[in-house]
Structure formats: structure tokens, C-alpha cells
C-alpha positions in Angstrom: -32.5 11.3 -79.5 -35.0 11.0 -76.7 -33.2 7.9 -75.5 -29.8 9.6 -75.5 -31.2 12.5 -73.4 -32.6 9.9 -70.9 -29.1 8.3 -70.6 -27.4 11.6 -70.0 -30.0 12.6 -67.4 -29.6 9.3 -65.6 -25.8 9.8 -65.5 -26.2 13.3 -64.0 -28.7 12.0 -61.4 -26.5 9.1 -60.4 -23.5 11.5 -59.9 -25.7 13.7 -57.7 -26.8 10.7 -55.7 -23.2 9.5 -55.2 -22.1 12.9 -54.1 -25.2 13.1 -51.8 -24.4 9.7 -50.4 -20.8 10.9 -49.7 -22.0 14.0 -47.9 -24.6 12.1 -45.9 -22.2 9.3 -44.9 -23.0 7.8 -41.6 -19.8 9.3 -40.1 -20.9 12.9 -41.1 -24.6 12.7 -40.6 -26.1 15.9 -39.2 -28.0 14.8 -36.2 -29.5 18.2 -35.6 -30.9 18.4 -39.1 -29.9 22.0 -39.2 -30.9 24.0 -42.3 -27.3 25.1 -42.7 -25.3 22.6 -44.8 -23.1 20.3 -42.8 -19.4 21.3 -42.9 -17.2 18.4 -43.9 -14.5 18.3 -41.3 -11.9 17.0 -43.7 -12.9 19.0 -46.8 -10.2 21.7 -46.4 -7.7 19.1 -45.5 -7.8 17.7 -49.1 -8.5 20.9 -50.9 -5.0 22.4 -50.7 -6.1 25.6 -52.5 -8.3 26.4 -49.5 -5.9 25.6 -46.7 -3.4 27.7 -44.9 0.1 27.3 -46.1 1.1 25.6 -42.9 -1.6 23.0 -43.3 -0.6 21.9 -46.8 2.3 19.7 -45.8 0.1 17.9 -43.2 -2.6 17.4 -45.8 -0.2 16.0 -48.3 1.3 13.7 -45.7 -2.1 12.3 -44.8 -2.9 11.5 -48.4 0.6 10.3 -49.3 1.1 6.6 -50.2 3.3 6.1 -47.1 0.2 6.2 -45.0 -2.0 4.3 -47.3 -3.5 0.8 -46.8 -1.0 -1.9 -46.1 -0.9 -5.5 -45.3 -2.8 -5.0 -42.0 -5.9 -3.7 -43.9 -6.7 -6.5 -46.2 -9.7 -7.6 -44.1 -11.5 -4.2 -44.6 -14.3 -4.6 -47.0 -14.1 -2.5 -50.2 -17.1 -0.4 -49.5 -15.5 1.3 -46.4 -12.2 1.8 -48.2 -13.9 3.8 -50.9 -16.3 5.8 -48.7 -14.4 6.6 -45.5 -10.7 6.7 -46.5 -10.3 10.2 -45.1 -12.0 9.2 -41.8 -9.9 6.1 -41.5 -6.6 7.9 -42.0 -7.6 10.6 -39.6 -8.7 8.2 -36.9 -5.7 6.0 -36.9 -3.4 9.0 -36.7 -5.2 10.8 -33.8 -6.8 7.8 -32.0 -4.4 5.2 -30.6 -7.2 2.7 -30.1 -8.2 2.9 -33.7 -4.5 2.8 -34.8 -3.9 -0.3 -32.8 -7.0 -1.9 -34.2 -5.9 -1.2 -37.7 -2.6 -3.0 -37.1 -3.8 -6.0 -35.2 -3.7 -9.3 -37.1 -3.0 -12.9 -36.4 0.8 -12.5 -36.6 1.2 -10.0 -33.8 -1.8 -10.8 -31.4 -3.8 -13.9 -30.6 -6.7 -14.8 -33.0 -9.5 -13.7 -30.6 -7.8 -10.4 -29.9 -7.3 -9.8 -33.6 -10.9 -10.5 -34.3 -12.2 -8.3 -31.5 -9.9 -5.4 -32.5 -11.2 -5.6 -36.0 -14.7 -5.6 -34.7 -13.9 -2.4 -32.8 -12.5 -0.8 -36.0 -15.5 -1.7 -38.1 -17.9 -0.7 -35.4 -16.4 2.8 -35.1 -16.6 3.2 -38.9 -20.2 2.1 -38.9 -20.9 4.3 -35.8 -22.3 1.5 -33.7 -23.2 2.9 -30.2 -21.0 0.4 -28.3 -18.0 1.1 -30.6 -18.5 4.8 -30.2 -18.3 4.4 -26.5 -15.0 2.5 -26.9 -13.7 5.3 -29.0 -14.8 7.9 -26.6 -13.4 6.0 -23.5 -10.0 5.7 -25.1 -7.5 8.5 -25.1 -6.6 11.3 -27.5 -4.2 14.1 -26.8 -5.8 16.8 -24.6 -4.7 20.4 -24.5 -2.0 21.6 -22.1 0.9 19.3 -23.2 3.4 22.2 -23.1 2.8 22.8 -19.3 2.7 19.2 -18.2 -0.5 17.6 -19.4 0.8 14.0 -19.8 -2.4 12.3 -18.6 -4.3 11.2 -21.7 -6.5 8.9 -19.7 -9.7 8.9 -21.6 -12.5 7.7 -19.3 -12.3 4.6 -17.1 -16.0 4.9 -16.3 -17.0 5.1 -19.9 -15.0 1.9 -20.6 -17.0 0.3 -17.9 -20.2 1.5 -19.5 -19.2 -0.5 -22.6 -19.8 -3.8 -20.9 -22.3 -2.7 -18.2 -25.3 -0.4 -18.8 -25.2 2.9 -17.1 -27.5 3.0 -14.1 -29.3 6.2 -15.0 -33.1 6.8 -15.2 -34.3 9.3 -17.9 -37.8 10.4 -18.4 -39.4 9.5 -21.7 -41.6 12.7 -21.5 -38.9 14.8 -23.2 -37.6 14.6 -26.7 -33.8 13.9 -27.0 -31.6 13.8 -30.0 -29.3 11.2 -28.4 -29.1 7.5 -29.3 -30.6 5.7 -26.3 -28.4 2.7 -27.2 -25.5 4.7 -25.7 -26.9 3.8 -22.3 -28.1 0.3 -22.9 -26.0 -1.3 -25.6 -23.1 -3.5 -24.6 -20.1 -4.6 -26.6 -20.4 -8.1 -28.1 -17.2 -9.1 -26.1 -15.6 -8.2 -22.8 -13.4 -5.1 -22.7 -11.1 -3.8 -20.0 -9.5 -0.4 -19.3 -5.7 -0.4 -19.7 -3.0 2.2 -19.5 0.0 2.4 -21.8 2.9 4.4 -20.4 5.1 6.2 -22.9 8.3 8.1 -22.3 8.5 11.2 -24.4 11.5 13.2 -25.6 9.7 16.4 -26.6 11.5 19.8 -26.4 8.0 21.3 -26.4 7.2 20.7 -22.7 8.4 22.7 -19.7 10.8 20.4 -17.9 11.0 21.0 -14.1 13.2 18.0 -13.2 11.1 16.7 -10.4 9.8 13.1 -10.3 8.7 11.4 -13.5 7.4 14.3 -15.7 8.2 12.7 -19.0 5.8 9.7 -18.7 2.7 10.0 -20.8 -0.3 8.0 -19.6 -2.6 6.7 -22.4 -5.8 5.1 -21.3 -7.4 2.6 -23.7 -10.5 0.5 -23.7 -9.4 -2.8 -25.1 -10.7 -6.3 -25.5 -10.1 -8.6 -22.5 -8.7 -11.2 -24.9 -5.7 -9.0 -25.6 -2.8 -9.5 -23.2 -0.8 -6.6 -21.8 2.3 -8.0 -23.5 0.5 -8.0 -26.9 -0.7 -4.5 -26.3 2.8 -3.4 -25.5 4.2 -4.9 -28.6 1.4 -3.6 -30.8 1.8 -0.1 -29.3 5.6 -0.2 -30.0 5.0 -1.2 -33.6 2.3 1.5 -34.0 4.6 4.3 -32.7 7.7 3.0 -34.6 5.7 3.3 -37.9 5.2 7.0 -37.2 1.5 6.9 -37.4 0.8 9.0 -34.3 0.3 12.5 -35.6 1.0 14.2 -32.3 4.5 12.8 -32.3 5.1 14.7 -35.5 3.7 18.0 -34.3 5.3 18.1 -30.8 8.4 16.0 -31.6 7.3 13.6 -28.9 9.2 10.6 -30.1 7.4 8.3 -27.7 8.8 5.0 -26.4 6.6 2.4 -24.7 7.7 1.8 -21.1 5.1 -0.7 -19.9 1.4 -1.5 -20.0 -0.8 -1.8 -16.8 -4.0 -3.8 -16.7 -5.0 -2.2 -13.3 -5.6 -5.6 -11.7 -4.0 -6.6 -8.4 -1.3 -9.2 -8.9 -1.4 -12.5 -6.9 2.0 -11.8 -5.5 0.6 -9.0 -3.4 -0.8 -11.5 -0.9 2.5 -13.4 -0.9 4.5 -10.4 0.3 6.3 -10.9 3.6 5.0 -7.5 4.7 1.4 -8.6 4.2 1.9 -11.6 6.5 3.8 -9.6 9.1 1.2 -6.8 9.1 -1.6 -9.3 9.3 0.0 -10.9 12.4 0.7 -7.5 14.0 -2.9 -6.3 13.4 -4.3 -9.5 14.7 -2.2 -9.2 17.9 -3.3 -5.5 18.3 -6.9 -6.4 17.7 -6.8 -9.2 20.2 -5.3 -6.9 22.8 -7.9 -4.2 22.2 -10.7 -6.8 22.6 -9.0 -8.1 25.7 -8.7 -4.6 27.2 -12.4 -4.0 26.5 -13.3 -7.3 28.2 -11.1 -6.5 31.3 -12.7 -3.0 31.5 -15.9 -4.7 32.7 -14.1 -6.6 35.4 -13.7 -5.1 38.8 -10.1 -4.1 39.6 -8.3 -3.9 42.9 -7.3 -0.5 44.4 -3.7 -1.4 43.9 -4.2 -2.1 40.2 -6.2 1.1 39.8 -3.3 3.1 41.4 -0.8 1.5 39.1 -2.9 2.3 36.1 -3.2 5.9 37.2 0.6 6.2 37.7 1.1 4.7 34.2 -1.4 7.1 32.7 0.3 10.1 34.4 3.7 9.0 33.2 2.5 8.5 29.7 0.8 11.9 29.7 4.2 13.4 30.5 5.9 11.4 27.8 3.4 12.6 25.2 3.5 16.2 26.1 7.3 16.3 26.7 8.8 13.5 24.6 12.3 13.7 26.0 13.2 11.0 28.5 14.1 11.8 32.1 15.9 9.3 34.3 14.2 7.7 37.2 16.0 7.4 40.5 16.1 4.3 42.6 14.2 6.0 45.3 11.2 6.2 42.9 11.0 2.5 42.3 7.6 1.4 41.1 6.1 -2.1 41.7 6.4 -4.4 38.8 3.3 -4.5 36.6 1.5 -7.8 35.9 0.0 -9.0 32.6 -3.3 -7.3 33.4 -1.6 -3.9 33.4 -0.1 -4.5 30.0 -3.4 -5.5 28.6 -5.1 -2.5 30.1 -2.7 -0.3 28.1 -4.9 -1.1 25.1 -8.1 0.2 26.7 -9.5 2.5 24.0 -11.8 4.4 26.3 -9.0 5.1 28.8 -6.7 6.2 26.0 -9.4 8.3 24.5 -9.9 10.1 27.8 -6.2 10.8 28.1 -6.0 12.0 24.5 -8.9 14.5 24.9 -8.5 15.5 28.5 -7.4 19.2 28.8 -5.7 20.0 32.1 -4.6 23.2 33.7 -0.9 24.1 32.9 1.4 23.7 35.9 4.4 25.9 36.6 7.0 23.6 35.1 5.2 23.4 31.7 5.7 25.6 28.7 2.2 25.9 27.2 3.3 27.7 24.0 5.1 24.5 22.9 1.8 22.8 22.4 0.5 25.5 20.2 3.8 25.7 18.2 3.9 22.0 17.5 0.2 21.8 16.6 0.2 24.8 14.2 3.4 23.7 12.6 2.2 20.1 12.1 -1.0 21.3 10.4 0.9 23.8 8.4 3.3 21.2 7.0 0.2 19.2 5.9 -0.7 22.1 3.6 2.7 21.8 1.9 2.5 18.0 1.7 -0.8 18.2 -0.1 0.9 20.2 -2.9 3.9 17.9 -2.9 2.3 14.5 -2.8 -0.4 15.4 -5.3 2.3 16.4 -7.8 2.4 13.0 -9.6 -1.3 13.5 -10.6 -1.2 17.2 -11.6 -1.7 17.9 -15.3 -0.4 21.5 -15.1 2.8 21.0 -13.1 4.5 24.2 -14.4 1.6 26.3 -13.1 1.5 24.5 -9.8 5.1 25.5 -9.2 4.4 29.0 -10.3 1.6 29.3 -7.9 3.9 28.2 -5.1 6.3 31.1 -5.9 3.5 33.7 -5.8 3.0 35.7 -2.6 -0.5 34.4 -1.9 0.7 30.8 -1.6 4.2 31.6 -0.3 3.1 30.5 3.2 2.5 27.0 1.7 5.6 26.6 -0.4 7.9 27.8 2.4 6.3 25.4 5.0 9.4 23.1 5.0 11.2 25.7 7.1 8.7 24.8 9.9 10.7 21.5 10.4 13.3 23.7 12.0 10.7 24.7 14.6 10.5 21.0 15.7 14.3 20.8 15.8 14.5 23.9 17.9 11.8 22.7 20.3 13.5 19.2 20.6 16.9 20.7 21.3 15.4 23.0 23.9 13.4 20.3 25.7 16.2 17.8 25.7 18.6 20.2 27.4 16.0 21.9 29.6 14.5 18.6 31.1 17.9 17.2 31.7 19.7 20.1 33.3 16.9 21.3 35.6 17.0 17.9 37.3 20.0 18.6 39.6 19.5 15.4 41.5 19.7 13.4 38.4 22.8 15.2 37.2 24.5 14.6 40.5 23.8 10.9 40.2 25.3 10.7 36.7 28.3 12.6 37.9 29.0 10.0 40.6 28.3 7.0 38.5 31.0 4.9 36.8 31.4 4.9 33.0 29.8 1.4 32.7 26.8 2.5 34.8 26.2 5.5 32.6 26.5 3.5 29.4 23.9 1.1 30.7 21.6 3.9 31.6 22.1 5.6 28.2 21.0 2.5 26.4 17.9 2.1 28.6 16.9 5.7 27.7 17.5 4.9 24.0 15.4 1.8 24.3 12.5 3.6 25.9 12.6 6.3 23.3 12.6 3.7 20.6 9.7 1.9 22.2 7.6 5.1 22.1 8.5 6.1 18.6 8.8 2.7 17.0 5.4 1.0 17.0 3.5 3.6 15.0 6.6 4.1 12.8 6.8 0.4 12.0 3.1 0.2 11.4 3.3 3.1 8.9 6.3 1.4 7.2 4.3 -1.8 6.7 1.1 0.1 5.6 3.0 2.2 3.1 4.8 -0.8 1.7 1.6 -2.6 1.1 -0.3 0.4 -0.2 2.3 1.3 -2.7 2.5 -2.3 -3.9 -1.3 -2.0 -4.3 -1.4 1.2 -6.2 1.5 0.1 -8.4 -1.0 -2.5 -9.8 -4.3 -0.7 -9.7 -3.7 3.0 -10.0 -3.9 4.7 -13.4 -0.8 6.7 -12.5 2.8 5.9 -13.0 4.2 5.7 -9.5 7.7 7.1 -9.6 8.4 6.7 -5.8 8.0 3.0 -5.4 8.2 2.9 -1.6 7.2 -0.8 -1.7 10.4 -1.7 -3.5 12.5 0.7 -1.4 11.1 -0.5 1.9 11.6 -4.1 1.0 15.3 -3.4 0.1 16.2 -0.7 2.6 13.9 -1.3 5.6 16.9 -1.7 8.0 17.9 1.9 7.4 14.6 3.1 8.8 14.8 0.6 11.6 18.1 2.2 12.7 16.9 5.7 12.0 19.7 6.4 9.5 17.8 6.6 6.3 18.7 10.3 5.8 22.4 9.3 5.5 21.7 7.7 2.1 20.4 9.1 -1.2 16.9 10.6 -1.0 16.0 8.6 -4.1 16.5 5.3 -2.2 14.5 6.2 1.0 11.6 4.3 2.4 9.1 6.8 3.6 11.1 9.8 2.5 9.2 12.2 4.7 10.7 10.5 7.8 14.1 12.0 7.2 13.5 14.5 10.0 12.6 11.7 12.4 16.0 10.1 11.6 17.6 13.5 12.3 15.7 13.8 15.6 16.9 10.4 16.8 20.5 11.1 15.8 20.3 14.4 17.6 18.8 12.7 20.7 21.7 10.3 20.8 24.3 13.0 20.4 22.6 15.4 22.9 22.3 12.6 25.5 26.0 11.8 25.2 27.0 15.4 25.5 24.7 16.0 28.5 26.1 13.0 30.3 29.5 14.3 29.6 28.5 17.8 30.7 27.9 16.6 34.2 31.6 15.7 34.5 33.3 18.2 32.1 31.1 21.2 31.3 33.9 23.1 29.5 34.6 20.3 27.1 30.9 20.1 26.1 30.6 23.9 25.7 33.7 23.9 23.4 32.3 21.0 21.4 28.9 22.7 21.0 30.5 25.8 19.7 32.5 23.7 17.3 29.3 22.1 16.0 27.7 25.5 15.6 30.7 26.9 13.6 31.1 23.6 11.7 27.6 23.3 10.5 27.7 26.9 9.1 31.0 26.3 7.4 29.9 22.9 6.0 26.6 24.4 4.7 28.5 27.1 2.8 30.9 24.6 1.4 28.4 22.1 0.2 26.0 24.8 -1.0 28.6 26.6 -3.1 30.0 23.3 -4.4 26.6 22.1 -5.6 25.6 25.6 -6.8 22.5 25.6 -4.6 19.6 27.8 -5.5 16.2 28.3 -3.9 14.3 26.9 -6.9 12.2 23.8 -6.3 14.3 21.7 -8.8 17.5 22.7 -7.1 16.2 21.9 -3.6 14.9 18.5 -4.9 18.2 17.7 -6.6 20.3 18.5 -3.5 18.0 16.8 -1.1 20.6 14.3 0.1 23.5 16.7 0.5 21.6 19.7 2.0 17.9 19.4 2.7 18.1 16.0 4.6 21.6 16.2 5.9 21.9 15.8 9.6 24.9 18.0 9.9 23.4 20.8 7.8 20.1 20.7 9.7 21.5 20.6 13.2 21.8 24.4 13.5 18.2 24.9 15.0 18.8 22.0 17.4 22.0 23.6 18.7 20.2 27.0 19.0 17.4 25.5 21.0 19.8 23.6 23.3 21.9 26.7 23.9 18.7 28.7 24.7 17.7 26.1 27.3 21.2 26.3 28.9 21.1 30.1 29.0 17.6 30.1 30.6 18.6 27.7 33.3 21.8 29.6 34.0 19.6 32.6 34.8 17.3 30.5 36.9 14.4 30.9 34.4 14.4 34.7 35.1 14.9 37.3 32.4 14.5 40.9 33.5 12.8 43.1 30.9 10.5 46.0 31.1 6.9 45.6 29.8 7.7 47.7 26.8 10.8 45.8 25.8 8.9 42.5 26.4 6.2 43.5 24.0 8.8 44.6 21.5 10.5 41.2 21.7 7.3 39.3 21.2 6.4 41.5 18.1 9.9 41.2 16.8 9.7 37.4 17.1 6.5 37.1 15.1 7.9 39.6 12.5 11.1 37.6 12.1 9.0 34.4 11.9 6.9 35.6 8.9 9.9 37.4 7.3 11.6 34.1 7.1 8.5 32.4 5.7 8.3 35.0 2.9 12.0 35.5 2.4 11.9 33.2 -0.6 9.4 35.3 -2.5 12.3 36.1 -4.9 14.1 32.8 -5.6 16.2 33.9 -8.5 19.4 35.0 -6.8 23.0 34.2 -6.8 24.4 31.0 -5.3 26.1 32.8 -2.5 23.0 34.8 -1.7 20.8 31.6 -1.8 23.2 29.7 0.5 23.4 32.6 3.0 19.6 33.0 3.1 19.2 29.3 3.6 21.6 29.3 6.6 20.9 32.6 8.3 17.2 32.5 7.6 16.9 29.3 9.5 19.1 30.7 12.3 16.9 33.7 12.8 13.8 31.6 12.4 15.1 29.4 15.3 15.8 32.5 17.4 12.2 33.6 17.0 11.0 30.2 18.1 13.3 30.4 21.1 12.0 33.7 22.3 8.4 32.4 22.1 9.5 29.4 24.3 11.5 31.6 26.7 8.7 34.1 27.0 6.2 31.5 27.8 8.5 29.7 30.2 8.9 32.9 32.2 5.2 33.6 32.4 5.2 36.4 29.9 3.1 36.8 26.8 1.1 38.8 24.4 -2.3 38.4 22.8 -1.2 36.1 20.0 1.0 34.0 22.3 -2.1 33.5 24.5 -3.8 31.9 21.5 -0.9 29.4 21.1 -1.2 28.6 24.8 -4.8 27.7 24.5 -5.8 24.3 26.1 -7.1 22.9 22.8 -3.5 22.6 21.5 -2.8 20.1 24.3 -5.0 17.6 22.5 -3.6 18.4 19.0 -0.1 18.1 20.3 -0.8 14.6 21.6 -1.6 13.5 18.0 1.0 15.6 16.3 3.4 12.6 15.9 0.6 10.7 14.2 -0.2 13.7 12.0 3.5 13.9 11.0 3.7 10.2 10.1 0.3 9.7 8.5 -0.3 12.8 6.4 1.7 11.9 3.3 0.1 8.4 3.2 -3.4 9.8 3.5 -2.8 12.4 0.7 -1.2 9.9 -1.6 -4.0 7.4 -0.9 -6.8 9.7 -2.1 -5.0 11.1 -5.1 -3.6 7.8 -6.4 -7.0 6.1 -6.5 -8.6 8.8 -8.6 -9.3 8.1 -12.3 -8.8 11.6 -13.6 -5.7 13.8 -13.3 -5.7 16.8 -10.9 -5.8 20.4 -12.3 -4.0 22.7 -9.9 -6.1 25.8 -9.3 -5.4 28.3 -6.5 -9.0 28.4 -5.2 -9.4 24.6 -5.3 -6.1 24.2 -3.6 -7.5 26.1 -0.6 -10.4 23.8 -0.5 -8.3 20.6 -0.9 -5.7 21.6 1.8 -8.5 22.5 4.3 -10.2 19.2 3.7 -7.0 17.2 4.0 -6.2 18.8 7.3 -9.4 17.5 8.7 -9.0 14.0 7.2 -5.4 13.7 8.4 -6.4 14.8 11.9 -9.2 12.2 12.1 -6.9 9.5 10.8 -4.2 10.5 13.3 -6.6 10.1 16.2 -7.5 6.6 15.0 -3.9 5.5 14.5 -2.8 7.0 17.7 -5.5 5.2 19.7 -4.7 1.9 18.1 -0.9 1.9 17.7 0.8 4.8 19.4 -0.8 5.2 22.9 -1.0 1.5 23.8 2.7 1.0 23.2 3.6 4.3 24.9 1.7 3.0 27.9 3.9 -0.1 27.8 7.0 2.0 27.8 5.7 3.8 30.9 5.0 0.5 32.7 8.4 -0.9 32.0 10.9 0.0 34.8 13.5 2.4 33.5 16.0 1.2 36.0 17.3 3.1 38.9 20.5 5.1 38.7 22.5 3.8 41.7 25.0 6.1 43.1 28.6 5.0 43.0 29.7 3.7 46.3 33.0 4.8 47.7 
């Protein structure tokens, strides 16, 4: 009897020990040794009586035989299968790295990769520090999927800490509950951070229809021995087997697009653009050094005078970038090689860039302020636009843009019309006020005027082209670089588009094609400017011989662009929402004929001002009213889209007439400044400091999207759009873009502008009777 009681007592104790061993399993150990019993995270999952009704089907699916052990799990030893079955099932359904490790074997990956993947799996179940770092560095689904969180990136830095100890010093004077091996322990094999890109088809995410919103980025810390091709095939098999629990919950139905190992490909250095940019940068560098060397040499008085003349001519070109025609009476001596080298003198160009001079009678100082403010203002919008591909709450970013406190940023694209208005005004004003030049053109033959037209076009191209071509090459190389090394899926592959469609940009006709196929899509307005310059120059040449014909043609353009805008807007069902503006970018937003309205208004204003001999008679009261009305109209147009949900007809009408009245407000500011009038806020725009900013405004325009994309694309964590942080970001980028523009302008814009000034424009010889 005593022996039987002993046997019974031994059985009871052994059961308690087994149960205690289960509850103190290494996976569920209570590190804090709290007095409260540790809550088993999967206890309710299996106890259906204690779960909510909604959780019962999920619990049953986890324990069903369809998700049990299969042919991929034969190598697991029996001890883990018995103890940690629930943990195993949970991990391979929520953790992609664990799920891939559970499926890897010699039939679908190489032998070394299979062995290392199994090592990761066993290490996680044993809670080895290096394996826990691998698990922690690899992605699981974060919150926010419904509103655009598609960046399940894990931690690239944590993956690096798996193979290299973290450089951190901790005092031993304080007690810590952490495992110190987390800092020092390395993986027994090399690991790399990879990103798997999945295309989802979930109806449970807000779809804005802008760029690649449906691409999920999954960051994984994987053995180096596994190739990207093997990871892609393994991921496809894992997802096809339906093991990923988030796919069931959110109906994600993911498909593997590709896998990126974040390493620069060897083909990068074989690109033709890389060789051309290397040659161009070498040439520019040699010229800069040569100019610095010549600066120490004494120069003759004649050379000094020629350099001064070139500097003054270039100063005029920068502040008023519309060509005027030189007469044969003003012939300049031909420059020598030394003069061309001196164009690259950094100190001279720096002085010209930062020198502030007193405004003379023929200048319109408010133009400097308008260009400078609008250029910086557009940078604010571009920060929001070119960070979009990294934002993890895209729906909220768009909603912020529609709110009143950020309306001034989201409506910034209308400021492009300010540049069109100023260009149209200056093109006409500079041409028509030169009566001697107009008389020469009137007396010239058709062939002479054609030759002169192409000379003007060449000089304009020489001023705009160098920095533009440098940016094309830089952006081509940069996007090829980030396509390999950035954690983000790059939807706008400018490297591919520039390689294929570079000739469109070279001819300034890129806006005539689909906006989805544009190289440097932000340069559409530069293409419009060049096209308007060509058209306006032809019309102005014609005006000297037949003014009535040109007036009638201009009125036809004015009426035609309004009629065409209505037609295309109604046909495409245009609305003021961001997705509609993006979708109709080719037909409306970037269309030369749609966007010519402000240019025509500016040109007509210049003609009217010159017809009245730059004199407009207004009383002081009326003058102040006009200035205040102009600024009121300006900001009314900026905030006119605070309500974007309106009918198609209303949206098209607001788009057309809003830009028309906006251009009129800009025209009054120019006219008021040209006639010597002003008000307190116009005096701010006429401040001398804007002379300098205006000189780098072209650089700001070209460089700012590149700078913004550069910083965001090289981050390792997605961006969370927050109104307060947006203010900080935009302010910081304004400063960074300005500094970058100064450097690029000194190196690439001003030297070649100096060349343009040195080259003889060719005299316009009068027709001999």
C-alpha cells in the first residue's frame, strides 16, 4: 500500500513538473520575476471557451491540420515540436523571416542558405541573442495599413548589429535586466539586409491613385549565402501557401514584385551618362583651376576692361534673362582664350552673385522679390511632393494639404503662373522699348531676321543649357544609384526615362509627351518657357512689320486657350482633387497651350505700359487701393481651393479664371513698381537682398527636387507626415536648397553664362537700298 501511494505521488509531481516546465519555457520566461503569474500570450488562443466569438475561427485555423508540420519541417528536433508548437505556428504566420526559414530546404535554396535559415529558425526558438536580433531586425506588419503604411522595413541598423557589435559604452555600475550579449554577440554566419517588394490588392487601404501606393516594402535580415533570386522564389512560395496571417485579415493577396539586396550594381559605372558626366566635371574642374591660376597673373588694362564688360553684360542677363539684340555700332573686340578661362573665376563670379547694386531707372525691382519669394515658396510644395514616396500615412498628408493652415503649400503650383507672367512681360517690354532695334528689324530682309532669330535662340540655349544638362546627368546617375541602394521602391525611374527620352529635354519639348515618360518631370515649365520664348520672338519680329496681324493673333491665342481649357477640362471631367490633377497632368497641368494664358497677360500688360510711355495717372488713394486689391486677389487665388469638392464646370472655371486674375495681380505689382509707385509691402519685395536670391533662382528651380529626393531616398525609415514636423522640414530644405543652388550656380551656371556674354551676338545690319 505504501508503495502504491509513492507511485501515485510520483505521477502527480511529474505532471506538475511538466506543466511547470511548459509555463517556464524559454520563450515565455518572465525576465522581471514579477510576483504576478506570467500570462501565456497564446493561452486564450487555444482555449476557445475563453475567447471572443470573432477569435474562435482564427484560433481554429491556427490549430488546424492545414497549417501543421509538413515536409519542410522534418529537420526540427522532436523536443521543440512538442514544447513550442504554438510559438512556432504563431511566428511563421506573423514573421516573414521565420516563415521563410521554416520553408527553406535543399530543394528550393542552396545548401548553405538552407542550413543558415534553419540555424536562424532554431536560434529564435532557443532565444539565442543573435537570432533574436535577426527576428527583431526583420519586418512584421506595423499599424496604419489602412491609411498608407506600406513600409514594413524592420531595422536596417539592427541587422547590421547582428554581424558587427554595437559601438556603445554602458557603465557596469548599474543593474540591468537586459542580456548583454545583445550588444556583443554576432551571428555565426554573415547576414545582409534585403527588401522584398510585394504588390497588394487589399480593399482595406485608402487608394489615392498617385505613384506606387500598392507596393509593400518588407525588410528582412537574411543570410548572405541566400541569393535574391532564391529569396524571391521562397517568398512567392510562402505567400502562395497562405501562411501570412495579415493577408487573411486585410485581404492583402500579396504578389512578389522583386527583391533588392541594396548593393550598387557593377553596370552603374558602365553607364554612358557616368562617363559623360565624368568628362564634363573634369573639364569644368580644370577650367576652375586654370581660372584660379590666371587670377594670380597680372592682366593688361585691355583685358581688364573686356572682363568688366562681360561681367556687366552677364549681370544684365541674369537679372533680366530675355535677350536683346546688339547693334553693329556696339561691336565688341573678339575675346581671346584667356577671357574664356577667366569666366570660371570663382571669386569673380562670387562677387557678381552677392554684389547688391542700386536700382537704376530702367529696372523693375519688384521682379527680383517676386521671383525669389515664388521660387522659395515652390520649394515648400516640392518637399511635400517629392517626399510622398517615403510617407507612411499618405492619406493624412493629402488631408493636411487640403486644410486651411497648409493651403498655402498645397496651392503653391499656381506660383508657376507668376514666372510665366513675368517672362511674358519682360520679353515684350525689353524688346519694344528698344525703338532703334525695332527699326533695324523692320528694315532687314527676311533672311537676315531669320539668322538673327537663331542667334538669339542659341544664346538663350547657352545660358539655360549647361546647368540644365548637368542636372539631367546628375539625376540620371542618382536615380540609377538609389534604384539599387535605397530601401524604397522608386516609381519614377528618371534614370530609365532620361536614357530613353533625353532628346526631348534637349529640345525643350518634354511637356508635349506623357508626364509619365518625362525625364526630370519638374522641368515641364522650363520647356513651356522656351516654347513661349520662340513664339513671342517670332511675333515680336512680325510686329515690327505688321502690328495689326500680331494683335489679332494674340487675341486669338487668348480666346483659344480659354476655349481649349474648357473643352479639355470638361472632356476629362477635371476636378481640383490631387488625384485628378495628377491624372490629367499631360492634358492640362503641363500643356503649353493651356498654361500660356499668364504669359499672354504679361505680354499684353507690357505692351499697354509702353503704349502709355510707362505713365499711369492715378490718385494716391486709388493707387493704394490697387496695391491692396492686388495682394487680396493674390491670396484669394492661393486659398480658392480650400473647397475642392465641386462640380466639373466650377472646377474648370476656377482653374482658368483663378489663374487669369492671379496673373493680373502680378501685372499690377510689376506696373506699379515700373512707374515708381509702391506701398509698404511692395517695398519689402523691392529690397536689395532679393537681387542676390534672384540670381540663383534658376538654380533653385532646377535643383530643389533633386536635393529633396536625395535626402529622403537615402533614409532607412519611412517618413511620418506631421504638420509641425512639416514646418521644420520645409524650413530646413529651403536653406539646404539655397546653399546647393549657390554652389551649382558658381560651378556650372555663371561660367557658361559668361561665355554667352563673351560670344559676339552679331550685329543687325540695316538693309541697304
